[in-house]
Structures are given as C-alpha cells and as structure tokens.
N, C-alpha and C positions, 0 to 999 in steps of 0.2 A: 338359557332354560335347559340346556343339556343334562345337567344333574337332575333335574325334575323329571325330564323325559326319561332318562335311565332309569329311574326308581320305577316311574308309572309302567314301562314297559316290559319290566321285569313281572308284572302282575299279569293273570290270567283273566279277561274279561268274557264272561259266557253270554252270548248273543241271545237277542229274543226280540219278538215284535214289538216295536214302539212306532208311533205315528206323531210326529210334531205338528202341532196347530200353530205354535209361535214361537219363533226364537230370535231374541233380539241380539242381534250378533254384537253391537257396540258394549252393551251392557256383559255380555259373555266375557269378551276379551279384557274388558277394565276389569271385572271380579276375579277372573281366573290370574291376571298378571299381579295383581293386588294380593292375592293369596298363595302365591308361589312356595311361600316358605311352609304353610299351614299344610299345602299339598304334599309338598316332599316328605314332611315329618310323617303325614298319615300313611305315604305310599310304603314309606321304610316300615313302619308299624305293622301295616296290614300285611306285606310280604312276609314278616316275620312271624306274626301269629297264624296265619292260614296258609303258609306254603306259597303263597302267590295266586290264591284261588278265590274271586271274588265275583259274586253274582249281580253284574252291571248289565241291565237290559238295554241292547243297542241294536239298529239294523242300517241306519243311515250313515253311520260315520265312515269316512274312507279308512280302508284297512285292509291289510293282507293276511292271509291263512298262514299260519305256521303251526302245523298240528291239527288234530282231530277238533280241537275245541279251544284252541288258543287263537288271539287276535292281537295283532299289533298295530296300534292306531295311530294315526297322523294327527298329532296334536294342534295343528294348524286349523283343524277342521273345528268349526265351532260348535257343532253338536258333540264332538268327543270332548270338547273343553267343558262344554255345560254339564255333560254327565259327569266327568272326573270332578269337577268343582262340586257338584250336588252330593256325590257318594263321598268325598273327602270331608265336607262339612257334616254329613250325617254321622260319619266314623268318628268325628271329634266332638260330636254332640252340640254343634253350634246350629242346629235346624230346630226350630220349636213349633208349636202348635199357634196357628195365627190368633187365636182366641186368646192366649197367655202371652204373646210377644208383646216386645216394646218397640216403638218406633225405629227402624233400621235392622233389625234383626231378621234373619233368614228364616223364611217360614215354607212350608208346602200346605196347599188347600186341595181339596178333592169334592167332586160334586157334578151334577148335571149341567150342562153349557147352555148359556144362550148369549148370542153375540149381535148387538144391535148398535144401529146408529139412526139418526132422524130421518136419512134416505132410505134405509130398509129397516123395518120391524117385521120380520117374518111371524106370522103367529104358528106357534110350536108348543107342543106339551111341556117342554123344558123351560120355556118362557115364563115367569111370573107376569101378572098382568100389567098393562102400561101405566094404569092407575095406581099401582102400587107406590106409597109415599117414599118409599126408600128408593125405589127404582128410579123415581122423578128426581131425588136427590143426587143420586149418582150420575144421573144423566146431565144434570147441571155440572157436575163437575169434569164430566167427558167433555162439555160443549167449552168450558174453561180452557181446558187443557189444549183443546183443538185451535181454538181463537189465538192461544199464545203460539204454539207451534207455526200457526201460518203466518201471524206476525213476524215471526224470528226468520222463516223461510222464504218469505216473498209471496206476492199472489199467484205467482206460476207454479207452485209447488202441487204436487199430486199425490206425493208419497208422505204426508203428512197429516192426512185425515184420521182422525181419531175415532176408534170403536169401543164401546163398552162390553166387557166380557163379565159375566155373573155366573157363579157358580151356586147350585140350589140343592138342598135336599128336602124331599117332600114339600117342594112349592116354596120353601123358606131359603132366600139368599143366604150363603153363609161364606161369601168371599166374593170380591170384586177387583176388577183392573181395567184401567185405561190401556187400550193396545194402538200401537203406532201401526197403520194399515201396510207400511214398508215391510214389516216382519210377519204378517198373518199369512199363513197357507192358504192357496186357493181353494184345497179341499176340506176347509174347516167346515162348513155347514154340512158335509155329509157323515160327519162322525157325533152329531147331537145326540145319537142313541147310546153312545159310549159315556163312560164317566171320563171325567178330564181332570188331569193334575197340573197344577200351577206352582212353579218353584221360583221364588224372588224376595225381595225385601219388603218388610211392612212399611207402608207409607203413612198411614193414618187409619182412623175409625170415622166411619160415617154411620150415624144412627146404629153403633154398634157393630157394624160391618166391616171387619178387615179389608181394606183397600191395598192392594199389593202391587208394587213396581215390579212387574213380572219380568223375569229371565227366560224362562224356557215355560212352555205350556204343551202337553202331550197326552196320548190317547194310549193307553196299554191294549192290545188286541189280543191277548191271550186270557 
C-alpha cells in the first residue's frame, strides 16, 4: 500500500467535527483494500486538480499535524480508511442515491435516527410507531439476521446482537440497516436529535425502503 499512502498523504484534509455512531471495521478494511486502485487514481487526480486541498471532515482519526491546517493520517486507522474510501468513491461518481441504486452499489442516506431491538424500544420523537407495517417487516429481517449470527458464532456470543437502525424524514422511514452491536458506539442514543448519515452498500428494498449494509454511520456536529 505504500504508493496509495504516498498519494493520499500528499493531500490536505481539513478537519471538522464528526461523531461516529457505527463503524464496521471488518467492512471498512475489506472495502478499502479492494478499492486501492480506485483510491490511488482518485487521490492522484484530486491532488492535480485541487493542488492537494480537499474538505474531508474528520476528528477522531489518528493523525499528526504538519502545518496550520494540514494533517497526515495513519491509514491503518479504520475511521481514516472509511473517510478516504467514501471521499474517493464520491469523487469518482460511484456513490448514488439509495432510491435509485441497484443492489450492491454504494449509497449514502440521511435522516433522523431510531435504533431499536426487542430488548429496548425507547419511545422517542424520532421513532415511528411500533405498529408501523414497514417497521414490523424490518424488525423481522433484524431477527433473522440475529438468529443467523448467533447460530454461526455459538451460544456464548454477546457481540452478535443485531439492532435495527431506521432513518426517517417527517416520520417516514427513508432507509434502514441491521447493525451488529459490536460496532455500535455507546454514545449513539445521545445523538438522536441530530441527523445521521449512513454510508454503505444497498442490500435490498423492503416495502420500497432501501436496506443498507452499513459501513459507517456518523453525525455532523456543525
């Protein structure tokens, strides 16, 4: 990866506040590695076109300062990889709207968040009713995913509990994802009053709702 690292570190990444709610490290590493060629081509092109100045908002990636606004990232850090991957795919036009995407394509969805499981359904203005037929079907899919994970991991697993994340606009669900508890931030429920963004691959549509295999879910704090 030295060539890709050199290309990316020649770019300047402007820092800004971001809070990660979910970061699937296994998916990040897999997608980052499989797109090394595309990332390298993007970084070379971006550096040529912009003189190395890009606005990628980050706060928690390992980094060291090199000038007033120039940061050098440790690309072994999963968050740095996720942000570079997302920005590279956006730059190459490989991220599309979840409503128009085909299965497997990269998408970004945004909305007010609700995170639920059968053990914890917290009443909150961002959550649609438990009796909503779309939510019921999405919950069924969450339960199937959890049963499969537990069957594969064995009965002692505590990190394979699955949660349902829905993103909504005006109380209408616009996207959903089944999240593994292993990668969910403990602070997630503290940020329900912010809009969340979700980056990942479209897995399927359920009652017209895009269901996403999430790579990174975050909240912009500005």
